[in-house]
N, C-alpha and C positions, 0 to 999 in steps of 0.2 A: 504494500500499499504506500502511495507516495503523497508527499505534502505539496507537490507542485500544482499551482492554480491554473485553471483555463483562462482564456481571454475574457469570458463573461464574468468569471469569479473575480478577476482583477478589476473589471469594471465596477462590480458591486462594492468591492473594497474602496475603490477611489471615491465613488459617490458617498458611501457611508463615512468615510474620513472627512470628506469636504463638508457634509452636512453637520457632523458633530464638531468639526474644527472651530466653526465660528462660535458655536455655544460655549465650548471650553475656553476659547480665546478670550472671549468677553468677560469670562469670570475672573481673569486675572490681568488683562491688558489695561483695565481701568486703574489698577492700583498705582501704577507709576504715573498716571495722569492726574491723580487726586490733588497733589499740591497745586498744579497749574489750574485745575477746575476751581479749587478754592480761592486762588488769587483773582480769577476773573469773575466768578459768579458769587463769591463770598462763602462764609460758613466755616466752622471749626471741625474738630475731630468727629462729633456726632454726625455732622453733614457728610463727611467722608464716609463714615460707616453706612449711612443710608444710601449713598451712591452705589455701594456694593450690595447691601442687603435688600434694597428694593428689587434688584434683579433676582437674588437668590430666594426671596420669599415666593414669588410667583413660579419661578423655575422649580423649586422644591415641592411646592404644593400641587402644581398642575402636571407634574411629570407622570404622576400615576394615571391621571385622566388620559394623557397622551399614550401611555403604554397600553391602557385598555382600548383606546381607539385604534391603536396600531394593530392589535390582534383582531379587533372587530371589523374595522372598515378597510384595512389594507395598509401595509407599510409604505408604499409608494405615495398614496394619497396623503397620508399624514405627513410624510417627509416633505412633500411638495408645498403643503400648506405652511409647514413651519419655516421652510426657506423664504417663501414670499413674505410672510409676516415678520420674520426676523430682518430682512432687508429694509422693509418700510420703517420698522421701529428704530433701526440703527440710523436712518437718515433723521428721524425725529429727535434722537439724542444729540446727534451732531448740530442740529439747528436750534437746540434749546436756548432761549434768551435768559432763562432764570434757573436757579438751583432747583426750585420746585417742579418745574416743568422737566428738567433733566431727570429728576428722580421718578416722576410719572412715566416718562418715556422708557427709563430703565426697567421699570415693572412690566411694561408692554414687551420689552425685549425678552424678559424672562418668560412670558406667556408663550411667545413664539419659540423660544429656545426649548421649552419643555417638549415641544412636538418634534424636535430634531434628534435628540440623543437616543431615546428608546427605539424609535422606528428605524434609525440607521444601523444600530447594533442588531436589532432583530432581523433586519434584511440580511445580515451575514449569517446568523445562526439558522435562519430558516431556509437558506439556499445552499449550505455546505455541510459536509459530514467530516468527522475526524479522519486523518490528522490535519486536513486542509483547514478545518474550522479553527483549530488552535493556532495555526500559522496566521490566519487572516485576523483573528482576535489580537494576536501579538502585534501585527502591523497597525491595526486600528488603535490599539492601546498606545503603541510608541508615538504615533503621529498626533493623536488627540491629546495625550498627556504632554507631549512636546509642545502643543499649542498653549497649554496652561503655563508652561515654564518659559517658553519663548515670548509669551505675551508682554512681560515687563520690558524685555530687551526691545522688541518691535515698538512697543508704545513709547518707550524712552527716546528712541531715534526720532519718532514722529513728533513728539511734544517739543523736543529741543529744535528741530529744523523746520517744522510746519506749524501745527496747532494741535491742541488736544482734540479738537473736533474731528480731525482726520483719523484719529485712533479708531473712531467708530465707523468711519466711511470705508475702511479697508475691507469690511465684511462683504461689500458688494461684489468684488471680483470672485471670491470662492463660491458665493451663492449663485452667481451667474453661470459659472462653469458647471456647477452640480445640476442646475435646472436644464442646461443644454445637454448634459449626458444622460439624464433620466430616460428620454425616449428611446435611447439605444439599448436599453436592457431587455432581454428576452423574458425576464420574470414578470408575471402578471399578478395583480392583487386578487386575493380571495376574500370576499366580504360575507359576513354572516347576516342574513336578512332579519334575524331576531335580536340583533345587537342593541344594547342599551348602555347608557353610562350613568352612573350615580352622581348626579349634579348636586344633590343635597350633601353628600359625603364630600365633594370637592369644595363646596362653600364652607363647610365646617373645618376642613383641613386648612384652607387658605386664611380664613378669619382667625383661627387658633394660632397658627404660625405668626401671622401679621401682628396680633395683639401682644403675643409674647415677645416678639423681637422689638416692638415699640418700647415696651417696659424695660428690657435688658439694655437697650441703647441709651435711653433717656434717664433711667433711675440714678446712675452714678453722677450725672450732672445736676439733677434735681436738688440734691443735698438738703433734703428735709423741707423744701419749698412748698408752696401751695399746691403744686401739681403732684406731689409724692403720693397721696392717698389714691389719686386717679390712676397713677402709673402702677401701683401695687394691685389695684382692681383690674387693670388691663392685663397684668401678668396672670392673675388668678382666673379671669375669664378666658384668657388664651388657653390655659392648661385645661380648663373645663371643656372648651369647644373641641380641643384636639382629643381629649379623652372620649368625648361624644362621637367624634369621627371613628376612633378605633372600635368603640362599641357598635356603631352602626354597621361596620364591616362584617359583624357576625351574622347579621340578618339581611343586608342588602343583596340583591340579585340583579345583575352580577356585582360583586364588591369591587371597589377600586383597588383595595389592598387585600387580596386573598390570603386570609390568615393561615390557610392550610399549607401554603408554601413554606411556612416556618416549622412545619413538622419535620423537615430535613434539617438535621443537626448542622450540616455544613452550610446550608443556606442561612440558618439563624446566626451561626458563629461568624460566617463571612460578612454578613451585614453589620453585625455588632463591631467586628473588627474595622469595617469601612467607616463606621461612625467616629471611631477614635482616630484612625489614620487620616482621614480627610479633614476632621476638625484641626489636626495639627498642621496639615499642609496648607490649609486656607489661612490659618492664623499666622504661620511663618511667612507665607507669601505676601500678605498684606503688611505686616510689620516690617519686614526687610526692605520692601520697596519704598515705604513711607519714611522710615528711620534713615535709610542711607541718604535720602535727600534732605530732610528736615533736621536730622541730628548730625549726620557726618558731613553734610555740606556738598555731597556729590550732585552732578547734573542728572537729569532724568536718563540720559543715554547711559552714563556710567552706572547708575543704580540698576538699569535694566541689564547691562552687561554682567553684573554680579551673578546672575543665574545662568549664564551661558554654559559653564562647565556641567551643571546638572542637566541642561537641555541636551547637550552632546551625548552624554552617557545614556540618557533615557532612549533617545532616537537610535543610538548604536546598538544597544543591548536588548531592548524590550522584545524584539521579534525572536531573537535566539533564545531568550528566557522563556518565551511563549511556547516554543518548540520543545524545549527541555521539560517544561511544566506538563505539556501534553503526554510525554513519555514517562516522567517520574511521578507525576502528581503534584498538586500545588501546595501541599501542607508545608514542606520544608522551606520553600521560597516565601510563603506568607509568614513564616515564623522568623526567618533570618532577616528578611528585608526591612520590616518596621524597626527591628533592633538596630540595624546599621543606620537607618535614617535618624533614630533617636541619637546615636553618637554624633552624627552630623550636626543636629540641632544644638546639642550640648557644647559643641566646639564654638558656637557663637558667643559663648561666655567669654571668649578671649577678646572680644571687641571692647576696646577701652577708649578713654578720653582722647589719647593720641592715636587716631585712627589709621590703620594700615590694612588695606584690603588684602594684600597678598599673604599676610601671616594671620590675619584675624578672621577673614571671611572666606577666601578661596578653599582652604582645607574643608571647611564645613560644606561648602557647596559641592565639592567633589564626593565626599562621603554621602551626603543627602542624595545626589544624583544616582550613586551606585545602588543605594538602598532602594530608591524609587523604582529603578529598572528592574530589580529583583522582585519587587512587590506587585506592581500594578497589573501586569498581564496575567499572572497566576490567580490573582484575586478575582478578576473578571471572569476568567475560565472556570474557577471553582463555583462562583455564584450561578452562572448559566448552566454548568454542567450538572448542578444539583437539582435543576428544575426540568419539567417535561419540555421538549423542544417546541411543542405546540403552544407553549405559555412563555416562550422566550421573550416576547415583547414586554409582558407585565413583569417578569423576573428582572429584566434589564431596567425597567422603569423604576421598580422598588429599590434596586441597588443604587441607581443614579439619584433617586430622591433621598435616600439616606445620606449619600455623599453630599448633595447640595444643602440639606438641612444641617448636616454637621458643620459645614462651612458657615452657614447662615448663623447658627447659634454661637459659634466660636467667635466670629467677628463682632456679633452683638454683644458679647461678653468682654470685649477688649478693654473698655474703660474700667471695669471692675478688676481686671487682671493687672493693669498697669498703674492703677491709682489715678487715673484721670489725665496723665501726661505721658507722652511717648518719649521719655528722656532715656538716658543710658540705663538707669536702674529699671525702668519699665521694660526696656528691651531685654535685659537679662531675665526678668520675670517670665516674659513670653518664651525665652529659650528653654527655661526649666519646665514650663507647662507643656510645651510641645514635646519635649523629650519624654515626660511622663506619659502623655497621650499615646505616643508611639510604642513605648514599652507595653502599655496596656493592650494595644493592638497586637503586638507580637505574642503576648501571653495567651490572649484569647484564640488567636489562630492555632497555636500549638495544642491547646486543649480541645478546641471544638471542631476544627477542620478535619475532614477525613478524605483520603485519596480515593478516586474511583476504584471500584472493584475490577480486578483484572483476572483473566483466566490463564493459568499456567500452561505453557506449551507441552504437547504430548511428547514423552521421551522417544528417542529414536528407535529403541528396541521394543516399543509398544507396551512396556510395563507401565503400570499406573493408569489411573482413569483419565488423566489430562484435564480434570475439571476442578482442581483445587483452586478456590478463589484466593487471590492475593490482594490483600488490603491491609492497611493499618488504621 
């Protein structure tokens, strides 16, 4: 059995990567543009948090709706809607005359982005079998994760040489290419005539996350003021609404979040590990991009260049790691990778008042990139491999929702972690928190993830049954 892809399969991967690329890119490219946005449109740290979290609230809440729609109405239709919507919203962000309108347009971007990720990954899993599927997922992971990491570099160059507004207009090119390639696919959508979507559940999830994030961002700056009781009430109501969403999923038909998926130990552990790992990655990416500009005094381009070593390692190694994970199983990689990333984050404690990128930041970025390359492809393969292929859309959506919500809550909690100011002491506190989160992800993977069951080859002499299952 070969892992070589056919021309049609390569086209599927290309379209899937382009579709997801812009959604992942906009999750991080904004980080390095935040100081420039604040200078032009105004606002402090909480406004910068909202510019990121407005996108993640709608993306994280509606990605489940998109996953259900992908399985019900067809991957290609949902992907096409997401591409067009994302392009329109990106133009709206770039043209925003005020910070309030920018935040609103970012929320619309998140809505469209929710339709891109699960449909593009489900397109891969529904059209390929192993071992080609693992190689394709490895490529998808390398390039889309690379988008998350290269975002600050690309954004920095654009901010310094053009304007922060062009950071969002760069989405138009990959979106146009993806839309042009879609008609060349031989794959056709299969749609269920009885398909329904739980819009009440979607509203509960979106409102719950939005209210909780509002409280987490604003409470540290309220400082016992007149808005404090309202913010605590917002947090409580948000938690109640999200709990109501989870309870509704037990009776909704069909549910947005099929709770029976979590009967798989690997699916449950993989998503819990995702929660910790992506909370750490989002927090690290936000803080490094902003601190290197506002604390260390680097330009946007140099701040973006800081992540380049990690980007190179992820792109170079993820596909190979994906192939190895398909052969050896994901458990080892998911255990070792986050632990290596934790070491990289803790190396950021070397950053001092006399800033030196080469000795204080570069070693951390190299170790972080190596750990990320070891982790991301096996994590994706473990989650999708633990679910029925017919439910790949919703399984992908659940995992991506967990990742986005993790980043959403981590960034919303930033003020509480750093004590209100992103100074050197706050930067060091974030390094400790991200390291702890990644160690937790490593431990969870070691305990809860199981490799797929494999069948032992029949001995050459014919002895033995040849049916012993190999798994750990």
